[in-house]
Each structure stands twice: as C-alpha cells, then as structure tokens.
N, C-alpha and C positions, 0 to 999 in steps of 0.2 A: 504494500500500500504506500502511496505517496502521502506526504504531510498534508497536502491540500485536501485529501479525502477524510481527514480526521477532524472531529468536532472540537476536541479539547487539546490545548498544548500540554497541560499538566493536570493530573488528578492527585489530590492528597487523599490517600486511602487510609481509612481509620480516623477520619477527621473529627469524630465526636468523642474520642478519647482525649485525655489531657495532652499527650504529646502531639497527636495529630491536630488538635485544635490550635496548639501553639504554632505549629508549622503554618497552618492556614492564616492565623493572625499575622504572623511575620510576613508572609507573602503578600497579603492584601494591604499591609501597612507600608511595605517597601516598594511595591509596584502598583500599577493601575491596570484596568481592563484593556487599555490601549497597549500595554506592554506584553500581556499574555492572556490567553483564554484559559482561565482556571476553573476547576470544578472540585467539589468536596464529595468524598465517597465513603460508603459504609453500608451497614445492613439495616439501619433504622431510618426510614424516610422522614418521620416526624422530627426526630432529633437533628437530622441533617438540614431540614428546612428551617428549623429554629436557629441553628448555627449560621446558615447562609444569611438569614434576615439580620441577625446581630452583626455579622461582619460587614454587610453592605451599609448598615446604619453608621457604624463607627469608623469606617475607612473611606477616605476620599477617593473618588475615581472608580467606584464600584456601584453600578446601578442594579446589577443582578449577579448572582453566583449560582450556577447550575449545580444540581445534586445528582449523584450517580449511586444507584442502590444495587446491592448484591450480597451474596453470601460468599465469604472468602474460601469456603470449602467446595464451592460449585465451579468446576473447571469450565463448563460452557459459558457461564456468566462472566467469569474472569476473562475468557477469550473475547467476548463481546466488548467488554470495557477496554481491554488492551487494544483491540482493533480500532477503537474510536479515539485513541489517545496517543500523543507523541512520547510523553514521559510520565511514569507513575512513581511516586514516592510513597512508601508505606510504613506505618507505625504499628501495624496489627501483629502482635505477638501473643504467646510464644510462636515464633516462626516455624518451629518444628510441627506445630499443630495447624497453623493457618497460612503458612507462606508459600508452600510448594506450588499449588495450582496457579498462583499469580505469576511466579517466575516462569513456569512453562508457557503460560499464555503470552507473556511479554516476548519471549523468544520466538514463538510461533508468529506473532504479529509484527515483529521488528520494532518493538516499543522499548526504549531505554528505561531502566529501572534503578532505584536506589532505596536502601532501607537503613535501619539502625540496629541490626541484630548483633548480638555478641555470642550467639549460639554456635560454637565452632563445630559441633557435630553435625548440625544442619547445613552449615556452610560447606563442610566437607562433602556432604551428600549432594549439594547443588553443583559443586565442582565436578564430581565424578559423573553425575547424571547429565549435566547441561553445558559444561564449558565448551566442548567441541561444537555443539549445536549453536551456541551463542556466537562463537567465532565465525562459523559459516554464515549465520544470519546477520553478521556485523551489528550485533546488538550488545550494548553494554549493560551488564548486570553488576551493579556496584554495591557490595555489602558493606556494612559497618561504617556508615556515614554520620555517626554521632560522636558522643564522647568515647565510645568504642567505635572507631579507632582513629578518628581524624587527627587529633593532636599528636599521638604517638607516630602514626604513619607519615603524615606530612612533616612533622618535626624532624623525623629521620631523613626524609627527602631533602629538607632545607640544609641540614647539617652536611649531608653527602654532596649536595650540589655546590655548597660553599667550599668544601674541602677540595673537590675536583677542580673548581674554577680558580681557587687561590693557590693551592699547593700541588696541583696536578696529580693528586692521589686521593682515593677515597679513605674514609675512616675504616679501620679494620674492626673496631669495636665501638658499640654505642650503648650508653646507659640512658634509659628513660626514667625520669623521676616525677612522681606525683608530688610536686613540691608543696602545694598548698591547695586548699579547697574547702567548700562547705556546700551542703545541699542535701536533699532527701533522696530516698531510694523508693522507687515505685513498685507497686504490686506486679506490674508487667516484668520488670527486671528480675524480681525475685522468682516469679513464675518461670522465667527463662533459666535461671540457675537450677531450679528444681527439675526442669526438663533435662538439663545436662546430666545431673546426677542419676536421674531415672534411666536415661539412655545408657549411661555408663554401667549401670547395674544389669540391664537386660540385653544389651546389644554388644556382641564382641567387637564389631567394627567401631562402635562408639568408644568402647574402652581403649582400643588401640589409638583412636584419634586423640583422646585426652592424654594418653601417655607419650605420644610422639610429638616433640616440639616442632617437627617439620610436617605435621599432618595436613596442612593446607597448601603445601607446595604441589607443583604439578606431579602427576603420576610418574613414577620412575625416578623421582628426585626427592624422595621423602626421607632423607637422612643428611646428617651434617655434623659440624663440630659442636654446636650448641647442645647442652645437656638438659635444657628445660628451665622452667621458672624456679626461682629460689623459694625455699620453704622455711629457712631459718634466719634469724637476725645475724648480721655480721657487719663489720666495718667495710666501707667501700673505698678502694684506692682512688677512684675517680673524684669523689666528693670529699674524701677524708673525714667522713662522718659515719655514724651508725645508720643502718638501713634495715627496713623490714620488708617482708614479701609484699608484693602488690596484688590486691584482689583482681585487678584487670590484666595482669601479666599473661594468664593463659590465653586470652584473646589477642591482646595487642602484639605480643611477641610473634605469634603465628602469622598475623596479618602482615607485619613488617617483613618477615621472611618470605611470605608469598609475593610481596611487592618486588623484592630483590630477584626472586626466581622468574617472575613473569616478564620483567624488564631485561632479562638476559644476563643477570648477575653483574651489573655495573659496579657493585660494591664488593665483588669477589665471592667465591664459593666458600671461603672460610670466614666470612663476615659473621660477627656475633652481636646479638642484642639482648639486653636484660632490662626488665622494668622493676623498679624498686620504690619504696617510700622512705625518704630521708627523715630521720627522727632526732637528729642533733648529736652533740658531742658528749663525752664523759658518761658518768653513771646514769644520768637522767635519760640520755639518748639510748643507752643500752636497755634500760628498763622499759621505755616506750616501745622500742623495737621488739622486745620480748613479748610485751603485752599484745601487740598487733599480731605477731606471728602465732602466739598462743590462741588468740581469738579466732583467727582464720583457720587454724588447725581444728579447733572445736567445732566450728561451723561446718567444715568439710566432713568431719566425723559424723556429726548429726545428720547431715544431708545424705550420707552414704548408707544410712540405716533406714530402710523403707518405712517401718512403722513410725519412727520419730520424724522422718521427712513428711509423712502424711499429716501428722499432728501439727507440725510447724506450718504447713501450708493452710491447714484448716483454722488454726486458732491464733497464730502469731503473724503470719504475713498479711499485709494489707490486701484486700480483695481487689481484683481488677475492677476499675471504675470508681474506686475510692482513693485514688492517688491524691497527692497534694493539690491545693487549689492553684489556679493560674497565678495568683499573687505570690504564693509560696514558691512557685516554679521560677519566678523572676528574681527572687532573692538568692543570694549565694555568689560564689565565684570559684575559679580554679586557675591554677598555674601548672603547666607541664613543662619541664625542662628536659631537653635532649642534649646530651654531651657525647661527642665522638672524639676518638683518638686515632691517629694514623701516623705514618712515617713518610715524609717527603724526602726528596733527594738530599736536602741539607739538614735533615733531622726530624724529630717528632713534632707533632702539632696537636692542638686541641681546639675544637669548634663547639660552640654551644648555641642552641636555638631555644626560644621561649615561646610558648603558645598558651594564651590565657584569655579569659573574659570575665566580666562582672555579671554573670548570670549563673543560675543553678546549672551545674554541668549536665545532670541527667535530663533536664527538661528545657529550660530557657535557652541554654547554649546548644544543646543537641538539636532542638527544633530549628535553630538558625543554620546550623551546619548542614542538616538534611535539606532544608529549603534551598540553600545556596548550591548544594551539590546537584539538586534537580535543575536549577537554573543553568548551571554549567553544562549539563547534558542537553538541556533544551536549546541553548544558544551555540552548542558545539564548541564551547570554550574548554578545550581539552588539550593537554600537553602530554601526549603519550603515543608511542608507535603502535599501540594496540587498537584495532578498530572494533573489537568485540570480544566477548568472553565473560566468564565469571571473575570479576576483578575486585581490586582494592581501591581505596581513595587515591593512593599514589599512582597505581598503574592504570586506573580507569579515568582519572581526571588530572591530578597533578597540580602544578603551580597555579593555574587559574583559580582553583578553590581557595588557595592562600590569599590571593588578591581580593576575592569576593568577601571572605570573612573579615579580612582587615578593613575593608571599606565600610563594614557595618559595625565597627567598634571593637573587634577582637585585637588583642595585642599579639603580634607575630613578629619576632626579630630573630636575627642570626648573625653571628660574627665569630672571629677568631678569639680565643682566650689566651693560649700560650703559643706564640708563633716563633718559628726558628729565627735566630739572629743571622 
C-alpha cells in the first residue's frame, strides 16, 4: 500500500491507559492537525471518544481526533488498522499477552511500529519469528522506545560516535549508570516483570533467553565476552564508587548488544557493556549498594516462586488501570550517564554522555520518547543503514531521536572526560 491510501499517519494504540494517554497528550500539544493525521486507538469506544473530546478541547490546532476501536488479540482487526495507518505506537502490555498480533499485522501491511516493552523474552520471540519478514517488507519494528531502553541505547551510541569521531577508535567498554531519578512504577511494568518470571519458569527457551546476555543478538551470534548483568555490590573502577545491580540491566544491556550486532559490530565483537546504580563512597555507599542488591535478590526470589508470585500480583501490585495519575506521571526526573573507555593511537581515553529529563521516567519521559520515536519513523528521520527488521532505538532510528528529545527539553550531552595528551 502507498501512504496516500492510508487514512491515518499515526495511531496511538492503548490511548486510554495512562501511558498511552500521555503519548496522545504530548503529540497533540507538540503538533497540530496540519502536521499529522493522528488517531487514538483501543478497545473501548466510549473511553476513546471521551479522551478525543478532552484532547481537542485542551490542545490548539485540533478540531477533531478520530478513534480506532479493536481488540489487541484479534489478528484480523489488527490487520485492518495497520493497513489504514503509516505508523503505530503502542503502550498495550504485557506485550507477551497482547503484542504479537499487532507486530505481525504491521509487517504484513508495511506499517512502521514502535513500543515501550522491556519484555526480553517476547522481544526474542519477535526477532526469531518476524525479523526476516520485516527486513523483506522494509518495515521497521522498533522495540523498547521508552525508559527501557532509549537513554541507555542512544547514550551508548553518542559515546561511541564521539569516540570514533574524536579518537578514531570506539570504546571497548561502556558503563551505564542510573545516576539519579524519582518516579512511580506502574501496574503494567510490574505485570511485565511477572510475565518474564512466569515464562522463565514454564518455557525452556525463555529460560535460556534470560540466562544468555546475548539472547537478543541475531541468530548464530548469541555469544560473546560479556558474562551478564551484575548481581552483587562492588566498587566500580570507572566511577571509583560503590555500585549496585541495576533492575533495568537485563533489558538495557541486551538491547545495546543487539544494536552493536545489527549495525555490523562498529564497536567491535569484544565490546562490553554493564549497567549499574552508583551508591556513593565509603561505608554508606557500601551499605546502600548492599541494600539494593539484597532487595533485588529478594524480589527475584519471590517472583521465581509461583504461589508467592501469584499472591504478589493479586494483593500487592497495582492493578492495570490504577496507575498513577497524569499529574503524578509528570513529577519526577532521571539522569542516565554512559561512560566509555577505549584506546587510541596515542593512549587511553574516556567519553561520557548524559541523558536526562525533568519528568517521571516511567510515564512522562517515556511517553515523550515513544511519541518522538513515532514521529521519526513517520517523517523518515532515521540515521541507520537498516531499512527494516526487528530493531532497537539505535539501529532503527539513531541520532535523529536524540535531536527530537533534546528539542522538547531533555538534557542530552556528550564529551571527552580524560583525553590523551
């Protein structure tokens, strides 16, 4: 199909959820109907029409906002929506339960797609099932376009690009630090965590995916020098401070490794990346690191035990649809620092990038990153040699997304820290 045959430039799928609503609010505040033909989609027409009315009243330049209704588990309906749309961005999770029909429909229709999933077992399934078909269809399926994993993935790209341009060599090793942040955790995010643990318990392929740090690399290339995410507190030679394991490392590290592989290993086949939480110096830093590591260990243990996992989901986790309010989602902030080290002809060098925003990372910032990812795909603002496939933010979009989020208020910087004399 040609773009002229399609009714909508962009559909926000799952628009009545908190994350989807924030994406729609961002797009209608940032752009006008003259800029793009936008629609909001989901399964409840009444709620969609209420949202559409609210958005058209509060945003200048929008006299109407069409609604698209369907069940995410209905493949035929997903095909119809995809055929009528140029780009779909979706916040409907857990993606393991609700995402697959839409991905298949987008590839069949030649519709570019982006989401905010951190479900690595599902992403691995999409890679094995659809990557070759997406390449052939020249369709970009770009996963993890929120806090998972834009700051880590694009931060690594910035560090590596600066190193190559400045020192004529990539960084051999990269550390990703969740340096600062505040914000809530949604029911959807916790449901996705639960799906990961449940899959790991019942599916041998999922277990292998979670154990292999290269599980998102292309088939035949799922091994390397990295040993996987850290599980214990330790001092870090890059930052010279105590660090704890990062809860996002199982996702972000694998995404960064897939970026390197898809782009043809510009950072080398022995490139290593590790994500950590810096906790400070001295005894206080060590105690904090130990507390974080212990808490994550207890959470993993609880989630690995089916009866306890079931009770946590029922009695402790916030239910889907009861996530923080839009006001809560706008409060918060985050800073991710990416530091890389390499060796140039005249000696070692260090490069650091910073990626941050004054928004809740899981909602306010994620909504903007997803919305701007969709706009990059829509406008074909892509810096990548890849015309299609199951991709990452770096391999599917690249530097144009940095420019877009910077233009809406994100802090994104990069520079040399220790340069050769």
